[in-house]
N, C-alpha and C positions, 0 to 999 in steps of 0.2 A: 641470746635470750627471751624469754616471754610467760609472763603471769596472766591466765587471767580474772577475774576477784575475786572467784571460788577455789584460785590455788592461792594469791595473796594471805586470803585472808588462815588458808590451810600450812600457810608457812613457819617454821621455830618461830615464836614471839620475840625475839636478838633479832636474827633474821630482819623478818616485818620489820620490826621497829629500825631496827640502819639502813631500808632500802628505802622505806617509804618519806623517809627523813633526807635524804642524800636525793633521793630522780629528783624534787623540785630545780638543784642549783646549791649554786653558791648564791649565800643568805648572805645579806648582812651583819656583824657583829659587833656589837658592841655592851657596854656595860650601864642599865640605867643605876643610881643613884639615891636612895630614899636615907630619910629621917620623921622617927616617931617627932611628938611633941614633948617625948622623954628624953628627947635628944642621943636615941641608939641609936649610933647610924649601917646601913645596912646597903650593899652591893654584889649586883646578880646577873651571867652572864644572859641574854637574847637575844634569840637571832631572827628576832619577828618582826620591827621596824618598817615599819610600811612609810611613805609617804599619800597623803591624802586629800592637798591644797596647796596653794600657796598663797587663799589671800581668802581668807583670814591660813596663815598659817601653822598646819594641822600637823601630826604626823600620828600613826596608830603601834600597839604593839598586842602580841597576844601574851594573855595569860595563862597558862594553864590550872584549872580546878582547882578551887577551895576545899585539903584537905580536911576531917577537921581537929587538925593541929598546923592550918593554913604559913607561909611562909610568911617572912616582913616586910616581900614588895609592896602587896597588895594592899594590906593596913594599914601602911605610911601611908601611900599616895593619898585613902581613903581617908586616913586621920587626919592628914594635914593638907594637904591639896595640892603638893606638888612634889617634882620628879626632878630626874637628868637625866637624859643618851650623853653616852661618852663611845666616844669612836676607839674601840681595839686596834693596837699598835704592836705593830713588831719583836719589838721591842719587850714585850711584857703579856706574852698571846698562853703561856703558863698559866702565871697569880691571874690574871683572869680568869681562864677554864677553868681553874678549881673555885671561884665562884660557885658556881653548881653544886658544890656538897649542899648538905644537909647538913645544917650546919640547927644549933640548940637558940629557940630566941629570945632574940637579944644579945648573940654574941655576933660583935661585928667582922665580917668577908675584909673591911677595909683593917683591922690588925691580924687575923688569920694569915691571912697573902699577903705583907704588906703591899698594900695599895695606897698612897700618901690620898686624904680628904682634903676638900679644896675647898676655899666659901670663895665664891663673886663677887661686891657688893652683898646687899641685903636679900638674897636670897640664900631663900631657909633650907633648902637640901642639898647637903656638897654632891662636888662633881669631883672624879678621878682626876687629882692631877698629872698624871703623865700623860694621857691619853691628849691626842692634838686638832683635836675636834670636838666642841662640848655644847650641850644643849639642854637651857631652863626648861623647863613645860610644870604646865598650867590642866588641872588635870580636868576636862570634860565632862566625861562621861563613860560610861560602859557598857558595852553591850552585851549580849551572854548571847551564845552559840550554842547549837543543838549538841556537841560534846563534850559539854560541862565548862567549855571553857571560855574566858571577856575577851573580849577586843576594848579593848584600855584606848579612847581617843583622848590626843590633850593638843595646848594650844604652846605656839613655841615665843618664850620670853626672851631669849637671849639667845645669841649664836656668837660661840667663841674660837679662832680658829689664825693660824699660821697669816703673817698676812699677807707674805709671799704664795703663799696657798689657792690664789684667788683669782681670776684676771680676767677685764678689762669686762665680761661680757655676766661677770655672778658664777660664773664655772667653778667648782674645788677641783682639787688638783688631788683624789684618793691617793696615785701614788707619792705627789709630797708628801702627804701625812705618811703616810708607813702603814696607809689599812691595810686590814685582814680582812678574809671572807670566813664562814665556814659554809664548811657539806656536811650534814647530817645532823649526829650530835657534839664530834670532837674532832671535826680533819679542817685541820685553817691552809688557805690558801691566801701565796701572797697576791698586790693587787698591779697590774701593772698594764694603762695606756695604753692600749694598741689603736685609738683614732679615733680622732671628733668631725662629727657629720653636719652639715647645714641643716636649718632648722627643713621640713621637708613638703618645699608647694607642690601641687602637683605638673604643671607646665615645665619642672628643674628634676625630672624627675632621669637619670638618664637613660642611654639607649645600657640596656644588660645582654650580656653573648650566651 
């Protein structure tokens, strides 16, 4: 199969949507939790979280264009300045996926999908209790993109994960955490650790056949 740009543009809308969303491969599966200043909780699935830097620790994600009736996630982040990123595990992928539904503003996906909000210390935004890896984020800035989306940047304020899921080098074992990935918009894949390689130095590159 081979498509050139003009052929891609002429594809059926749904077919093109699925193709372009899946061609980038497996993406991280996360739930982003927020809360308004009126204490309305919200949680939604995202597959665009990326690492930006370690010092300071920063993560980013893509927020879709805000329509005349915006979803709760982005307004809550701008209003409160805080949000959480929660890894999706195999045990609750169905509940997590259905948080993508367009509910009425103010209606909580936590309640509708029977996910349990969890508050850790005095952190403002709710975490997802079922998640094994939880990240508390503080909003920093949003960069507008040419397609109408926003690239949301935040600083890592809190990390929570099982003791046994990290090694002496600080590497998380995502298989141990039961993590999953997303391909396209609605296909979920389990994670299996295949190999760990050392930090690459030029004089240590092996002779490949």
